[in-house]
N, C-alpha and C positions, 0 to 999 in steps of 0.2 A: 537619377536623371537630372538633366539641366534644363528646366522648363523655359527659362529666358532664351537660352541658345536654341532650343527646339523651335520656339516661336520665331526667332530671327531666320532660321533656316527655312521654315515653312513659308514665311513672308517672301523670302528670296525666290523660292520655287513658284509662288503665286505670281510674282512680278514677271518672272521669265516666261511663264506659260500664258500670260495675258497678251496674246498676239493682236487682238483688236486694239488694245491700248497702244501697243507698239506701233501699229499701222496708223492710228489716228494721231498720236502725239509722241513721236519718237524721242524728242528731247526730254519730255516729262518722264517717259518710260525709263530712259537711260539714267536720269537723275534719281529716280526711285531705286533703281538697281544699285547705283553708287551708294546711296544712303544706307540701304540695308547691308550692303557689303562692308561699308565702313563700320556699321554697328556690329557685325560679326567679328571684324578685326579688333575692335575695341573690347568686346566681351572676351575674346580669346586672350588678349594681352592682360586684362584684369584678372582672369581666372586661370591662367596658364599653370601655375604651381599646383592647382587642385585637379588637373586633368590627368587621366591615365595616358600612358605613352601612345597608345593606338589612336585615341581621339586627338591628341596633339598632332600626330602625324597627318591625320585626315585634314585637320584645319590648316596646318602649315602648307599642305599641298593643294588647298582649295578643293578637296574631294568632299564637297558639302553634302551630297546625297549619301555618301558612305558615313559621314559624321552623323547625319540625322538617323540613319538606320542603326548605327552603333549605340546611340543613346536611347534607342527605342522610341523615337519620335515619329516613325513612319506609320 
């Protein structure tokens, strides 16, 4: 498993699902989503050579729910 990736993916889901935050502070919510998405991209770039092809596919196609399930982080 990739605990750092799982944490990033879970944080992304938490931001997305926080509708109250989105409604209260849409700019802050969007910024948090951008930050966690950039973190996922950076982690993927740094670890790409260590990832199995299926996980690389999920991450490349932004199938983040599938990526999280694939690494057992759900």
